[in-house]
C-alpha positions in Angstrom: -16.2 4.0 -14.1 -16.8 2.1 -11.0 -14.2 0.6 -8.5 -15.3 -2.2 -6.2 -12.9 -2.9 -3.3 -13.0 -6.4 -2.0 -11.3 -8.5 0.7 -10.0 -11.8 -0.9 -8.6 -12.8 2.5 -9.3 -12.1 6.1 -7.3 -12.6 9.3 -8.2 -15.9 11.1 -7.1 -17.5 14.3 -4.8 -20.0 12.4 -3.7 -17.5 9.8 -5.2 -15.9 6.7 -8.5 -17.3 5.5 -10.0 -17.3 2.0 -13.1 -15.1 1.6 -15.7 -16.0 -1.0 -17.4 -13.5 -3.3 -20.6 -12.2 -1.8 -24.1 -12.7 -3.2 -24.5 -8.9 -3.4 -21.4 -8.7 -5.6 -22.6 -11.5 -7.9 -26.0 -9.8 -8.2 -24.3 -6.5 -9.2 -22.4 -8.3 -11.9 -25.5 -10.1 -13.2 -27.2 -6.8 -13.7 -24.5 -5.7 -16.3 -25.2 -6.0 -20.0 -23.5 -8.9 -21.9 -20.2 -7.8 -23.3 -19.6 -5.3 -20.5 -15.9 -5.0 -19.7 -15.0 -6.0 -16.1 -11.4 -5.3 -14.9 -10.0 -7.8 -12.4 -6.8 -7.7 -10.3 -5.5 -10.7 -12.2 -2.8 -11.1 -14.8 -2.9 -12.2 -18.5 -0.5 -15.1 -18.4 1.7 -16.9 -20.9 1.9 -20.6 -21.6 5.1 -20.6 -19.6 3.3 -19.5 -16.5 0.7 -22.3 -17.0 3.7 -24.7 -16.5 4.7 -22.8 -13.4 1.1 -23.1 -12.0 1.1 -26.8 -12.8 4.4 -27.3 -10.9 2.9 -25.4 -7.9 -0.1 -27.8 -8.0 2.1 -30.9 -8.2 4.0 -29.7 -5.0 0.7 -28.6 -3.3 1.9 -24.9 -3.1 -0.8 -22.3 -3.1 -0.8 -18.5 -3.3 -3.3 -16.8 -1.0 -6.2 -14.8 -2.5 -6.3 -16.4 -6.0 -9.5 -18.4 -5.3 -11.6 -15.3 -5.0 -10.6 -13.9 -8.4 -10.9 -17.3 -10.0 -14.5 -17.6 -8.9 -15.3 -14.0 -10.1 -13.6 -14.6 -13.4 -15.5 -17.8 -14.2 -18.8 -16.1 -13.1 -18.1 -13.2 -15.4 -17.6 -15.6 -18.3 -20.9 -17.4 -17.5 -22.7 -14.0 -17.7 -21.0 -13.1 -21.0 -19.0 -10.3 -19.5 -15.6 -9.5 -20.9 -12.8 -9.9 -18.3 -9.9 -7.4 -18.5 -6.8 -8.5 -16.6 -5.3 -5.5 -14.9 -1.9 -6.9 -13.9 1.3 -7.4 -15.8 3.0 -10.9 -15.7 6.6 -9.6 -15.4 5.9 -7.2 -12.5 3.8 -9.8 -10.7 6.4 -12.5 -10.9 9.2 -10.0 -9.8 7.0 -9.0 -6.9 6.8 -12.6 -5.7 10.5 -13.0 -6.3 11.4 -9.9 -4.2 9.1 -11.1 -1.4 10.8 -14.5 -1.3 14.2 -12.7 -1.1 13.0 -10.8 1.9 11.6 -13.9 3.6 14.9 -15.6 3.0 17.3 -12.8 4.1 15.0 -10.6 6.3 16.8 -7.6 4.6 14.6 -4.5 4.9 15.7 -3.1 1.6 14.5 -6.2 -0.2 11.2 -5.9 1.6 10.9 -2.3 0.4 11.7 -3.4 -3.2 8.9 -5.9 -2.9 6.5 -3.3 -1.3 7.2 -0.9 -4.1 6.3 -3.5 -6.7 3.3 -4.6 -4.7 2.0 -1.1 -4.1 3.2 1.5 -6.6 4.2 -0.5 -9.7 1.0 -2.6 -9.5 -1.1 0.5 -9.1 0.5 2.2 -12.1 0.1 -1.0 -14.2 -3.6 -1.2 -13.3 -4.1 2.5 -14.2 -2.5 2.0 -17.5 -4.6 -1.1 -18.3 -7.8 0.7 -17.2 -7.0 3.7 -19.4 -6.2 1.4 -22.3 -9.2 -0.9 -22.1 -11.8 1.3 -20.4 -13.6 -1.4 -18.3 -16.9 -0.2 -16.9 -16.4 -2.0 -13.5 -13.2 -2.8 -11.8 -12.9 -5.3 -8.9 -9.7 -4.9 -6.9 -8.5 -5.6 -3.4 -9.5 -3.1 -0.7 -6.0 -1.5 -0.5 -6.0 -0.6 -4.2 -9.6 0.6 -4.1 -8.4 3.0 -1.4 -5.5 4.1 -3.6 -7.9 4.7 -6.6 -9.9 6.8 -4.3 -6.9 9.0 -3.8 -5.9 9.1 -7.5 -6.8 12.0 -9.7 -6.1 10.2 -13.0 -9.7 9.3 -13.7 -11.4 12.4 -12.3 -14.6 11.5 -10.3 -14.6 7.8 -9.6 -17.5 5.9 -8.0 -15.9 3.7 -5.3 -17.7 1.0 -3.4 -16.0 -0.9 -0.5 -17.2 -4.4 0.2 -16.2 -6.0 3.4 -17.3 -9.7 3.7 -18.1 -11.5 6.9 -18.8 -15.2 7.4 -22.2 -16.2 8.7 -21.9 -19.9 8.3 -19.3 -22.7 8.1 -20.5 -23.4 4.5 -18.8 -20.2 3.3 -21.8 -17.9 2.9 -21.0 -14.3 3.2 -23.0 -11.1 3.4 -21.7 -7.6 2.7 -21.4 -4.2 4.4 -20.4 -1.2 2.3 -17.9 1.1 4.0 -15.9 4.2 3.0 -13.4 5.0 5.8 -11.3 8.1 5.8 -8.8 6.2 8.0 -8.5 3.5 5.4 -7.8 6.1 2.8 -5.2 7.8 5.1 -3.5 4.5 5.7 -3.2 3.9 2.0 -1.8 7.3 1.4 0.7 6.7 4.3 2.0 3.6 2.5 2.4 5.5 -0.8 4.1 8.4 1.0 6.4 6.0 3.0 7.6 4.4 -0.3 8.2 7.8 -1.8 10.2 8.8 1.2 12.3 5.7 1.3 13.3 5.8 -2.4 13.2 9.5 -3.1 13.8 11.1 0.4 10.8 13.4 0.2 7.1 13.3 0.8 5.6 16.1 -1.3 6.3 17.1 -4.9 7.1 20.7 -3.7 10.4 21.6 -2.2 9.9 22.2 1.6 11.5 25.0 3.6 12.6 22.7 6.4 12.6 19.0 7.2 12.7 17.1 10.4 12.6 13.7 12.1 11.2 12.8 15.5 11.3 10.0 18.0 9.9 9.2 21.4 11.8 9.9 24.6 12.6 6.2 24.9 13.7 5.4 21.3 17.2 6.5 20.0 16.2 5.9 16.4 14.0 8.4 14.5 10.5 6.9 13.8 8.9 9.9 12.1 9.6 12.4 9.3 8.0 15.7 8.4 8.3 18.5 5.9 7.5 22.1 6.9 6.3 24.9 4.5 6.4 28.4 6.1 4.5 30.3 3.4 1.6 27.7 3.2 1.7 27.3 7.0 1.6 23.6 6.5 3.4 20.5 7.8 3.2 17.2 6.0 4.2 13.9 7.6 3.4 10.2 7.3 0.3 10.6 9.5 -1.2 13.3 7.3 -1.5 17.1 6.9 -1.2 19.6 9.8 -1.6 23.3 10.3 1.5 25.3 11.2 1.3 28.3 13.6 3.6 30.4 15.8 6.6 29.6 13.7 9.8 31.4 15.0 13.4 30.6 14.1 16.7 32.4 14.6 20.3 31.5 14.9 19.9 30.2 18.5 16.4 28.5 18.8 13.2 27.5 17.1 9.6 27.0 18.1 6.3 26.3 16.4 2.9 24.6 16.9 1.3 21.8 14.9 -2.4 20.7 14.7 -3.4 17.8 12.5 -6.1 18.6 10.0 -7.8 15.2 10.0 -7.7 13.2 13.2 -7.3 9.4 13.1 -6.5 6.8 15.8 -2.8 7.4 15.3 -2.7 11.2 15.2 -2.2 13.3 18.3 -5.3 15.3 19.4 -4.9 19.0 20.1 -1.8 21.3 19.7 1.7 19.8 19.6 4.3 22.4 20.6 7.9 22.2 19.4 10.9 23.9 21.0 14.5 23.5 20.1 18.0 25.0 20.0 20.7 25.3 17.3 23.3 22.6 17.7 25.5 24.0 15.0 25.6 23.9 11.2 21.9 24.8 11.1 20.8 21.6 12.9 18.2 22.2 15.6 17.4 19.7 18.3 14.6 19.9 20.9 11.5 18.4 22.3 7.8 18.3 21.4 4.8 17.9 23.7 1.0 17.7 23.7 -1.6 16.3 26.1 -1.2 12.8 24.8 2.3 12.5 23.3 5.9 13.8 23.5 9.4 13.2 22.3 12.5 14.5 20.6 13.0 16.1 17.2 15.8 17.1 14.8 15.1 20.0 12.4 17.1 21.5 9.5 16.9 22.7 5.9 18.6 19.4 4.9 19.0 16.4 7.1 22.5 14.7 7.5 22.8 11.4 5.6 22.9 9.4 8.9 19.2 10.1 9.4 18.3 8.1 6.3 19.4 4.7 7.7 17.2 1.6 7.5 16.9 1.4 11.3 15.0 4.7 11.2 12.7 3.6 8.4 12.0 0.3 10.2 10.9 2.3 13.3 8.7 4.6 11.1 7.2 1.6 9.4 6.2 0.1 12.7 5.0 3.4 14.1 2.5 3.5 11.2 1.1 0.1 12.4 2.2 -1.5 9.2 3.3 -5.1 9.4 6.1 -7.0 7.7 4.2 -10.3 7.9 4.8 -13.4 5.8 1.3 -13.3 4.2 2.2 -14.2 0.6 4.1 -17.4 1.3 6.7 -18.6 3.7 8.0 -21.7 1.9 11.4 -22.4 0.5 10.0 -24.6 -2.2 7.8 -21.7 -3.4 10.8 -19.4 -3.5 12.8 -21.9 -5.5 10.0 -22.1 -8.1 9.6 -18.3 -8.3 13.4 -17.8 -8.6 13.7 -20.4 -11.3 10.8 -19.0 -13.3 11.9 -15.4 -12.9 15.5 -15.9 -13.9 14.8 -18.2 -16.9 11.4 -17.3 -18.3 10.1 -13.8 -17.3 12.8 -12.0 -19.2 11.5 -13.5 -22.5 7.7 -13.2 -22.3 5.5 -14.8 -25.0 2.2 -13.6 -26.3 -0.5 -13.3 -23.5 -3.2 -15.9 -23.4 -6.3 -16.1 -21.2 -6.3 -14.5 -17.8 -5.9 -16.6 -14.7 -5.9 -15.5 -11.1 -2.6 -14.6 -9.6 
């Protein structure tokens, strides 16, 4: 099985810009045998959704990114390839609905509900559809290609990353394959962050200790970590780290951390932690390294107050993740989505031909 990661949009001076499928990608598709199954990050829609699309068109409302998949879908049909929609209508509409609720209210919990649908639920849906239909090639957005690279569901997966760059005003693009460890790490950080927000843990195993950290100038915690004494490991949202010199008693604690894989947002070199027991098994102290420093709280179990949204917002921003209005920022769009979600999506009809979403 082959996964091709693409960029249906790119950042532009005046906002997101549509990217056209590259010549290289089209050539790759043209080399496939007729009848080959090609999975696309689109949904198999119902007649009801066609009405929804028509209403969007009448009001001149557009969703970003759909043009790319529309071109690829039509090209696959011209070549006699079988298009396999990888998305689910109900989840996709609910994703848009939750995003609109966030835009309207600026409520972080609603944003996290949207992000869970956009990231985890969509990924699980695509995995299920790939396992069910066995497409030979799958074309998905770069973020999900990264996630597939981390998944063990399919065993060894051939993953190509296609970044497209404009070389003319007419919309011609050429390609540059890339496989970045940092992109993979950022994708894993997003998955871990959602797991932490909804389940209050990063790893599947039960850790010996947990902790939060912040800078000297920030009262709210902006980081979280889990410590395993037997494995000599520390896991946080930035990645895996080696644990050494761990010492703890009734009065104080100290240990050293070194990240296993360095990226642009991980500290280089040893990070030293030293703290004192503040009572009830809660340790507080400082950490320092040549290029960072701050405060940390450490315990077998963190008090509930450390799970507040303010801390998660700080952690989200620390990971350089953005809460940008990239899907849509239009009250008319949210009215359409809300109406459709409430009245139609709960009673889906038989799926028809796939259209871009």
